[in-house]
Each structure stands twice: as structure tokens, then as C-alpha cells.
N, C-alpha and C positions, 0 to 999 in steps of 0.2 A: 504493500499500498505507499508506502513513503518512498518508491522510485516512481510512484507515478505522479505526484504534486508536481514535481519540477517540470514535468511534461506536460501536465494539465496547464500550470503556468505560463508557460511558453506556449502552447497553443491558444490560451487567452490573450496573452499579451500580442500575439502574431495577429490575430483577430481584430482586437483594437487599433493597433498601428494600420493597419490594411483599411480599418473603417474610416478611421482619422485621414487616411490619404484620399480616400474616394471624396468625402465631403470637402477637404482642402480644392482638390482637383474641381468640384462641382463649384465651389464659390469663385474660382479664378476664371473657370469658363463663363459665370456670369457677370462678372467685373468685365472680362475681354470683350463683351460686345455680343453674346448668345443671346441676350434679351432687352426688352427697353430696360432704360436708366430713369427713374422716377425721382424728380426733385421738388420737393417743397420748401419755400421759404417764407416765413412768417415776417410779416412787416408790420412794425408800430409806428404810427406817425405822431405827431405831437399834434392836437385837434386844431388849434391855428393854421396849420400847415397842410391839413387834410384836402383841401380841393387843389393845390399845386401839386401834393402827394399823388393824388388819384388820377391827375392827367397825365403826369411822369409815367405812373404804371400801366396806364393804357398803352400809352406810346412804346413803351418798351415791351409789353404785350404784342403789338401790331409788328415790331421789327422784329420780334424772337420768332413768330409764327413763320416769316418767310425763310430764315436760316436753313441751311441744309442739316438734315439729322434730325429736326424739330418734329415732331407727331401732333405735339399738343402745348400750348400756352393759354393759361387763364389766369385771372386775377378775380380772387373772390373777397367779398367783404364780411366781416362778420355782422349779422345782425343787430344784436344789442351793443356794441361797439364798432360805429362805421369807421372809425379811425384804425380799427385792427385788421389788417388784411393779409391775405397769404397768396404768393404765386405758386399754380401748379404746373409743370413741366414735363412733360414726356419725351425723352430721346431717343433716338435711335441705339444710341451705346454712349458709354462713359467718355469715348474719345469725343465724340459729336459734342458733348456738352463740355468736356475741356476746352473746345477750340472756341464754343460760344463764350465760356467765362474770359477767355483772353481777349476777344476781339474788342475793337474800338468803342462800338456802340453800348456793349454793355459796361465798360469801364466809366464812358460817358455819364450813363444812367446812374450806375451807382456816386458819383462824384456829385450829381446835380441832387439826387435825394438824399444824400447825406444829411444835410443841415436841416432837413424837416422828420428827421428819425427821433422817435422818443427812445429807441434800445437799438443795439445793432442786429443787423438781419441775422436770423435763424435758420438758415440753411440746413437742410437735411436729405441726404440720396437714402433712394428704396429700392428694392427690387420685387419683382411680383413673387408671390410664394407659389409653389408648384408643389 
């Protein structure tokens, strides 16, 4: 019985290492562009700057929708607090999103909206559960 324990331990360890490798490979495949890349950005505007900020967000969404790799771009407002908004974007893959983040129009938007923010952008990337 004592000689079976080391063998059993090795088998269980090997199975866990294999499963971990499979999971890591699957996550890498998702990140490398195998599935759409979802990004939600929470935007908190100072109330007196709401109208100007909303106009900038609408312009940003219109510009973003025309970019290569963009599948969806929406700006939504919280019903109970109209100065709390979020941007919902779906990109073909993470690379398309990264190109968007580095382009001049995106940098210009962030520079213009910065003075009207009540808090920094809270940007979160997501992938679809499968």
C-alpha cells in the first residue's frame, strides 16, 4: 500500500499540471483574438460639465464605430444619476482595441473630457463565457 501512494501522488500531480496547462492555453487563445474583446468604461462626469461631457461621448462613439475591428460602441447613462455613464465597446480582438487606444482620436477625446471628470475612467476588459 505504501508503494502506491507515491505513484498516485504523481498521477494526480500530472493531471493537475495538464489541466492547468489546458486552461492557460485556452485563456491565451481567447486573449490572442479567438473571440471578441468586450470593454466597459465607467465615466463619472462632474454635474456642471455633464452636457459638454455627453457631447464628447457621443462624438467618441460615432468615431469609434467607424474604426477597423469595432463591432459595437454605445454610450449609456444611469437613469437615476445622469452624470454617471458608461461606454460599452465590442472589438474583433484585443489587438484591434489596443490600436484604437493608441490612435490620435482616442487620445484627443481623453484629453478633452479629462477636465469634466469627477473620477478617473474605470475601464474593464471582458471576454465571453463559453
